Each structure stands twice: as C-alpha cells, then as structure tokens.
N, C-alpha and C positions, 0 to 999 in steps of 0.2 A: 156732376157730371162738367157745370161750370166751372170748380177747383181743375178739373183735367182739361178745358179749354182754357183756362188762364194760366196753369203752371206750361200746357204746350206752348201758347205764345211766347212767356217770357223766356221759354224754353229758347224757341227758335229767334228771338231778338237777342238773347246773348250768343249764341253760337254766331249768329251774323254781324255781331257788334265785333265779336272777337276776332272774325275770318278779317274783318276791315280793316281791324286795329294790325292784327298779323301782315297782312299783304303790304302796308303803308309801313311795316316793320322791314318787310322784304327789301321792297323799292327803296329805303332810306340807306341800307346796307350795302343793297346792289351798286348803286349812282357811284357814290364815292370809289368802290372796288372797282368800277369801267375806268372811271375819272382818272386812275393811278396809274393805268395803262398809257397813258397818255403823257409823254416826256414834258419836265416844267419847263419854262421858259429860258432858266439856267441851265440847265440838261443841253438844252439846242440850242444855246448861244456856246458852251464850251465845245459842242462838236460840228459849230459853223465853220465854214472856208477863213481862211485870213489871209488878206493881201498884204504881201510886202515889198517894199522898193527898194531893190537892189542897184539904184544907179549910184548910192555912193561908197560901194563895198569896192575897194581899193584892191589891186593884183596881190594875191597870197594873202589876205587877209580873209576874218569870218565875220559875219552876222549873226549873233547869236549868243549862247541860247536865248531864242525868244519863246516864252513859256506859255506859248499862245494856241497849238490847235491842239483841241483836247486834253487840255493841261498835261502835254508832252511836250520838253525840249527841243525847238527845233534849227539845228546848223546850217547856214547858207555859208558857202565859201565859193570866193573866185577862184580858182586854182591860176596858179602861173604856167607858163610853159613847159619849164623845167620840173614840174609835177606831174605835169600830163606825159611827159616822155620818161617820167622815170615810173609811171605805171607799167608800162609794156617790160619791163625788167623783172617783174614780179608774177612768177607764174606759179606751175600745178606744186612745185617742188616745194613753195614758201606759205603759199594760199591756202585755205581747205576747200572755197567754194569761188576760183578765179572769175567763171563765169557767169554766176549770179544764177544758177539754175534751180534755185528754190521757189517753190509756184507762189509763195505769197508776195513775192518782187512785182511791181509793174512792167508790162513787157519793156519801156521803155530803158529799164534799169537794169537787163541784161544785155550789157553790152562792156566793153573794159572801161567806162567811165562809169557807167550807172548813171546817167542823166540824159536829159533831151538834149543840152547843149554842153559840149565837154569839158569849158570853161567853167560851168555853175553847177558847182555840188548840193545837191538839197537832202537831208540825213535827219531822223530822227536821233536828237542826241543821246541816247541810249544805251548803252552794251546791252544786246540782247542774254547774257548771263544772268543777271542777278537785277538788271534794269538801273545800277548806278550810271552818272554821268561822265564819259572818256572826257579827261583835258585833250583838246586840240593842240598836237606837236607837227605843226604844219610847215616847218622847216627841213632841207635835206640836208643835216647833219648827224654826226654819232651821237648818240643817247644813252643814258645807261642802261636802259635796257633793251638799247639794238643797234650795236656799232655798226649797221647797215642802214640806218633809217633812212628811208626814202619819203618821210614825211606824212603824216596820218593823223591817229588818235589813241590815246591810250588809257586805259582804264587802271587807274594806280590803286582800286581796292583789292582786284583778283590778279591782274597782270595781262588781262585782254589786250592784244595791239590787232590794231585795223590801219589800212593803208589811205591813202590819200579818196579811195573810191567807198570809203568805208568797209572794205573786204578785210575780214578776219585772218590774222596768221595762224599758220596750223600751230599747234600745240599751246593753243591761245584757252583759257576756260571756257570762253564763248564758243559755240557751235556752230555759230553762221554769222554772217555779214549783219553790219548794221541795217537797219531798216531805210526804203526811200519812203516816203510819205507820199501819196495820190498829189498830184500839183499839174499844172500848168502856166504857160506865160500870157497873162492877158494883153500886155503889149511887151515889148523889150525890155524893160525896166521894170515891171509890176509882176510876180509870181504869186499864184492864187494857188492855196495850201490846202489839201483839204478834197478836192474834187481834179479829176484825169482830165474835163475839159478836152476840146479836139484843137487847141490849139499846139503848136509845135515848138 
C-alpha cells in the first residue's frame, strides 16, 4: 500500500513538473513568435515619411533619385512652362492612360499634370514593367528613341517611354504609368513624401 502511495505521489510530481516545464517551453516559443509580428526599428524607419526641401530645384531640373522612401528612388522635377504646355499635346493616340484612371494612383494624380501643383512632379523613379530606373530626358528635343520627344523618362533596359507627367507611351513594354507616391506640402518649399496629409 505504501509503495502504491509512494509511486502515485512520484507520478503526480513528475506529471506536474513536466507540465510546468512544457508550459514554460510553450511560452518561451510563443513570445518571440508574437514579437516578430511587430516591425523592427529599421523596417519602421524604411517606411517612414521623408521630408524634401525643393527650394533649390531650378526650373527644368530634377532632384533625385533620392533613395529614401521605402528604399525606392524618388524623382522630384520642377517643370518648365514649355514642358507643362507640351503635356496637353499628348493624348489618347499616344498615351496608354492619359487621364491616370488606374485606381492605385492618389486622387491628386488623376489630372493632366499628375500632381498637386502643376510645376512640381513627384514620382517613384521605377519603371512599372520590371522596376528598372528610367533615365530622365527632360528636354524637348528629338531623341533616338522618339523623334517628336516632349520630355520625360526613358527606360533603356526595355524601351518604355514616359512623358513629363510619368504617363506611359502606347506601345511601351510597361503597361501603366509611373507611380505617384503619397505626398503633401508641409510648407511652400518642403514636401513630405509617404503621407497624403491635408495640405494641398
């Protein structure tokens, strides 16, 4: 009888000890797993909004690429009056999506200029085809790839062409316009890229 009682006590002790150790092991495994759901500081910083001073960009010049927002290059262009006037000469017969009707674009990109302010163009500097970085060809002059070039961006990797609003030319390998990131004006000369904000 005493042996049965002793064995029973040992059994309960071993079962209890094993349960406690097992529970501790589960907690030890779950805590890091749940913690991994939170982004690291580096990941948070990579997606953080970026402030850009545009006061020094001359007319007809580009500031960028700025490899800052989410690791993607950003083009900021101050367009000339001539470049803005040329945009209206390109229509449905030349461009795939002249009115930027693709739903992933911000509302303020659904106009001829694809921007909040006609003079300043903000684009993610990647070709939507295979995500190469197009070369800015901002001057209005004949180019080897387009005799009637009105300024814009040319991807030498596969030949995609975009106008000075980042709208894709018909017949290009790219099937959609260059992406306009979320942005707003914090002040007259400071852009915040990565947030829509309320400033216009």
